[in-house]
N, C-alpha and C positions, 0 to 999 in steps of 0.2 A: 156746765159740768155734766159728764155722763153718769147715768144712774148705776149704782153698784150691782143692782139685781139683774143687769143685762150685760154680762161680761162678753159674750160672744158677739153681740151687736157692737159693743165698744171696740173690740179688736178689729172687726171689719171696717168700721168707720176710721179708726186710727190708721190702718194700712192705706186706705184710700186717700186720706189727708196727706200722709207722708209721700205717697206716690205722686200726687199732684204737686206738692211743694218743691220737689227736687227736679222737676222737669221744667223746660222753658215755657213761659206763658205767651199767649198770642197777643199781638198788638191789636189796638182798636181796629175793627173791621174796615178795610178800605184805606186806612191811614198809611201814607208813605209806602204805597204798594211797590213802587219801583225799587226802593231800597230793600224791602223784605224779600224780593224774589231770589236774592242771593244768600239769604240767611240759612245757616245749617242748624241742626238741633244739638244742643248741649245739655248736660245735667251735672249736678254736684253729687259725687259719690263719697260717702263717709269712709275715711281711711282708718282713723283711730281717734281716741280721746285721752286726755290726761287731766289730773287734778293738781293744783298747787295749793297746798295746805297753808293757809295764812288768814289771820283775822281780818287784815286789810286786803282789798283787792289788788292783785298784781297785774299790771297792765303791760303786756308784752308788745314790743314795737319792732324788733328786728331779729334776724336769725343769721348765724354764721355757720355754713355747712361744714367747714373743716373742723370746727370745734364742737359741732353738734350742740350748740348753746343758743338759747334765746336771751335777749336783752330787754329789760323793762324797768319798771319802777313801781313803788308802793308809797302811798301817803303815810306820813307819820307826823306827830306834833313837831312843828318847827321846820318842816320841809318835806323832801321826798327821798326815799332810799333807792339807790341804784341796785338793781337785782340781776343776777345771772342765774338762769334756770336751765337744767338739762332736759332732754327729751322725755324723761319720765315725770317731769313736773317737780323735781327736787330743787329747792333753792340752795345753790352752792355758794352764793355770796349775796349779801345785802348790806349796804352801807350808805349813810347820808354824808355826802361830800360838800354840803353847803356849810360855809363857815368863814373865819377870818385868817386861817392858816395859809402858808405859801402854796400848799397843794390843793387848796379848796377854791370853790367859786363863791362869790359873795352874794350874788343875786339868785332869783328863782331859776330853776332848771327848765329851759324851754324845749330843748331837743336832746335826743339820745340816738346813737347809732353805732354800728360796728364799722371799723375801717376794713379795707380789703384783706388785711392781715389778722383781723380778729381783735385789734385793740378797740378801745371804747372812746367815742366822741361824746363829750358833755358840753352843751352849748347854752349860754344865757343870752340876754339881749345885747351884751357888749363883750363877751369872752367866749373863746373856743379852747377847750382843754382836751388833751388826749391822754388816756390812762391805759395801762396794761390790764389784763384780766384779774389782777389782784388790787386794782384801783390805786396803783402807784403812778404818780404823775410822770409823763414822758415829755410833754410839750404843752405850752399854752401861749395864746396871743390875744390881744384885744383888737376890736374892730369898731369903727364908727360908721354905722349905717346912715343912710338918708332918712330912713323911717325906723324908729325904735320899736321893737317887738318884745314884750315881756309876757310870758304865759305863766299865770299864777297857779291855777288849779290843776291843769292837765299839761302833759308833755307830748310832743310830737316826734315822729321819726326824723332824724337828721339826714339830709340828702346832700351830696357833694360830688364834685368831679375834678379831675386834674387835666389841664391843657397840655402840660409837659410831663410826660411819664417819668422823666429823670429828675423831676423836682419834687420836693416835699410839699410845696405850696398848693393850696386848694382853692377852688371856687365853690361858692355855695349860695343858695337862695336865702335872703335875709328873713323873709316871711315864709314859715312852713306852709305846706299844702293845706288849704282850708282856712288860712288865717289872713285877714285883710289888714292893710296898712293905711287905708284911705278912708276918710270921712268926707263924703261928697257934698259939695256946695256949688253954687252957681259959678260956672267957668271951669270947674275941674274936669268936666267931661272931655274937653278937647285936649287937655294936657296930661291927665293922669295915666299911669302905666300900671299894668297888672302885677308885675313881678320885678323885684330888685335882686340882682346877682352881685355878690361881693367877691373881689379878687384879692387874695391874701398877699400876693407878691407886690402889687402896686398900691395896696391899701385904698383902692377906689372901687366904686360900684357902678354898674349900668342898670338901666331900667328897660324892660322889654314889654311888648304886647300892649300897644295903645288901646285904652278902653273904648275910645271912639270908633275903633275898627271891629269891636266885638258885636255880636248880634243882640245888643241890648240898647235901649233908648235912655236918654238922659232923665226923663221923667220917672222911669222905674228905678234908676240908680238912686235918685234923691229919696225914694221911699225905702229901698232895701238897705242903703247906707253900708254899715260895717259888715252886713251879712253877705255882701258881694265880695268874693275873695277868689284868689287863684286856686285851682285844683290841678295837680300835676304829678308827674314822676320823671326822674332822670334815668335814661338808658345809657349807662356808662359805655357799654360795648359799641353801640352805634353812634355815640356822642350826640345824642338828641334829647331835648326836653319835649314831652308831650303835655300840652298845656290847654286847659279850658278854664271856666269859671263856675262858681256855684250856680249861677243862672245863665245858662249858655247852651247852644245846640251845635257848637262847632269845637273841634279840637285842633289847635295849632301845633304843627311840628316845627320845632326850632333847632337849627343846626348850631351846635355850640362851638364848632371850629370856625365857622364863618360868621357867627353872630347874626344870623339871618333866618327868615322864615322860608321853609322849603316846600311846605304843603299844608293842607287842612283836611280834616276828616269830619264828615257830617254825623251827628248823633241823632238817632231816632228813638226817643223814649217811648215806651208803651203806656206811660201814664196818660190817660185821656185828657188831662189838663195841659199837656205839652202843646206848644205852638208848632206849626209846621217848620221843618228845618230851614226852609228858605225865608222864613219870617223873623222879624225882630221881636224880642221879648219886651213888651210894653204894657202900660196900664190899659191900653185899648185892646191888645191882642189876647190877653189872658182872661180866663173865665173867672167867675166870682162864686162864693158860697152864699148861703142865706143871710149872713151877717154883712155881706159886702166886701169881705176880704178877698184879695186876689189869690188864685190857686195856680200852683206851678210845681213841676219836678225840680229838685235841687241836687245838683251834682255834689258828691261828698268826698270821695277818695278815688285814687287810681292806683292799681297794683300791677307791677311788671311780672309776667309769666315767662315761660321758656319759648324759644323759637320765634321771637318777635311778637308774641301775643301779649295782650294786656287787658285788664278788666277795669271798667268804670263802674263804681258803686254810686247809685243815686237814691234819694229819698222821694217817695210818692206823696202827693196830696199835701204839699207844704202850703200853708196859708200866710199871706203877707198883708199886714195892715196898710191900707192905702192912705191912712191919715195918722201916722205915728206921732208920738210926742216929740216935738222938735228938740226938747232939752235932753233927750236920751242920746242923740247923735248916732244911734246904732240901728234905728229902725225897730220894728216889732214884727215877729213872725212866730208861727207855731209849727214845729216839726216833730214827727215821731221817728226817732233814730232807729227803731226796730222795723219800720216800714220801708226797708231797704230792698233795692233790686240791683241786679248785676247785668252789665252788657259787655260782650266780648268783642275785641278788635284784633286784627292781625297786623297792625302797624300802618296799614294803608286804608282800611275801611272797616266798617262794622260788619261782623259776621254772625251775630246771633240776635235773637229777640231777648226779652228780659228773662233772667233766671232769678228764682226766689230761694232764699236760704231755707233749708229744712227746719231750722230751729230759730228761736228768738235770740238773736245775737248780733255782735258787732265784729266785722272783719278787722283784724289788727295788722296783719302783714301777709306777704306772700312767701312761699317756700319753694325751692327748686323742685321740679317735677310737676309743674302746673297745679300747685296746691295752695290753698288759702287757710290761714289760721283764724279761727272764729272763737271769740270769747262768748260763752253762753250765759244768758241772763235768766235768773230765776227771781223775779221780784216778789213772789208770793211767800218765799221762805228765806229766812236769814241763814246763810251758810258760812262755815268757817273754812271754806276753800273757794278757789276760782276754777271753774270748769272751762277747758278748752277742747275744741274739736277741730280736726284737720280734714278738709274736704278737697277732693281732687276734681278738677274741671275735666270732664270727659265728653268727647264727641260721640254722639249716638250713631249707630249704624243706620244707613239709609234703608 
């Protein structure tokens, strides 16, 4: 804490801290030099902020430009309320649609997202429902995935695409970005896939991205278990999925029209605990802390920007227990979700070093105009509102 009797010194220090935090940080000296030679300098410029006045935190997941509305949810007793929020932070609708009625879903809400026309997708582990912006039911169907995913406490953004633009049927990932469907055991390494895609028209699913082809070894997977998960975004315009994993140093570019891999992109994390991009992540290649836990960066989210750009968010200094309790089936790790860093890509290669958020917060979604929506966290004070800040990704002049 700064001392109150030195306001001028505090101001100078604060300005310095802010200036450092919004500019790109340098990678470990000498690390991945050939990759860094082509990196440009980017920063995060604050555009504006708004407050959502609510006793329960409102988590915003998606944005519809034509409606100028955000879509999100808030926890209530007995479920989650679906919330529509305008750009000023005013809640214009909030309603819990979980229940036994014909227009309701019976299980926990796993995913939410806007359709291209501004309708609302609400998804559970076995149902997909489409509502209008008054939460009047327009469509629903059930699906039977190979791997059942039920999210109880939190909800993720729903991503989907259409192979036939003249059809109303959709394709969508069964497991949201960051969510694993596999508990690894002996023999799974050769057979398990990273992501399951469901086809509404055929009522069948395919699995893509064999885990044995990722830059991760079997011994590490048996330790990480359920924390090893896909991290991806779907670019509907280019008809591609950009896919990596929570512990990975490669991004696979998957052509949705051809159902095939077309390229890969190397990730150069600035976290000093990251292994070299050409190396596999294993119990032998990772460093350790004083307690013997493995240290590694952990990919968290990906966000699509404009003009083919996208952002990878990852967490620094994640520690993984090399000897987890086998009865947990999930592995054991420690991560600080506010120790997040951003890396910028142009669709073909990495173009920046790490960027650091100017505030303690979580990136919720991207907005047209190369902007990111950040939910600001204030753990020291209990507040009756949720604070959001919009930052624009800016390329700095040479």
